[in-house]
C-alpha positions in Angstrom: 107.3 114.6 76.6 105.9 111.3 76.1 105.2 111.9 80.3 103.0 114.5 79.7 101.2 113.1 77.1 100.4 109.7 79.3 99.2 111.9 81.7 96.3 112.6 79.9 95.6 109.1 77.8 95.5 107.7 81.0 94.5 110.0 83.5 91.4 108.8 85.1 93.0 104.8 84.5 94.8 105.4 88.5 96.4 102.0 88.1 98.6 103.5 85.0 98.6 106.9 86.2 99.8 105.6 89.5 102.7 103.6 88.1 103.7 106.1 86.0 104.1 108.7 89.1 105.1 107.0 91.7 108.1 104.8 89.1 109.3 108.3 87.5 109.3 109.7 91.5 106.7 112.2 90.1 105.1 112.5 92.9 106.4 115.5 94.4 105.7 117.6 91.1 101.7 116.0 91.1 101.3 116.8 94.3 102.5 120.7 93.4 100.2 121.1 90.4 97.2 120.1 92.7 94.2 122.3 92.4 93.9 123.5 96.4 89.9 121.7 96.4 91.0 118.6 95.6 91.0 116.0 98.5 94.0 116.8 100.5 97.0 114.7 100.9 98.0 114.0 104.3 101.6 114.4 104.9 102.3 110.9 107.0 100.1 109.7 104.0 103.1 111.7 101.5 106.4 110.0 103.8 104.6 106.5 103.6 104.3 106.5 99.4 107.8 108.3 99.4 109.5 105.9 101.4 109.2 103.5 99.5 110.3 103.9 95.8 111.3 101.1 95.7 110.6 97.4 95.9 111.0 94.7 99.0 113.0 92.6 98.2 111.6 89.2 97.6 112.2 87.1 101.2 113.7 83.8 99.3 116.4 85.9 98.1 116.9 87.1 101.0 117.5 84.1 102.5 120.0 82.8 99.0 122.4 86.1 99.9 122.4 87.3 103.8 124.5 90.2 104.4 121.6 91.4 102.1 119.5 94.3 104.2 115.8 94.5 102.3 114.3 97.9 101.3 113.8 101.0 103.4 109.6 101.3 104.4 109.2 97.0 104.3 
């Protein structure tokens, strides 16, 4: 219910709403609920976004531990 309420409170504030959608991995549900008359999201952009649910590991941290591999998409 908190996420639903935040959608109304921050609907016009793209950065805040987008962070909630992205952080909670709600993008497929949000796209499914969109009106067909809204600007469509291309499938290639959608795949690119969903591949980046994880943030990149900083280069300095990667250098400290050579066994680590970078998160997918980066």
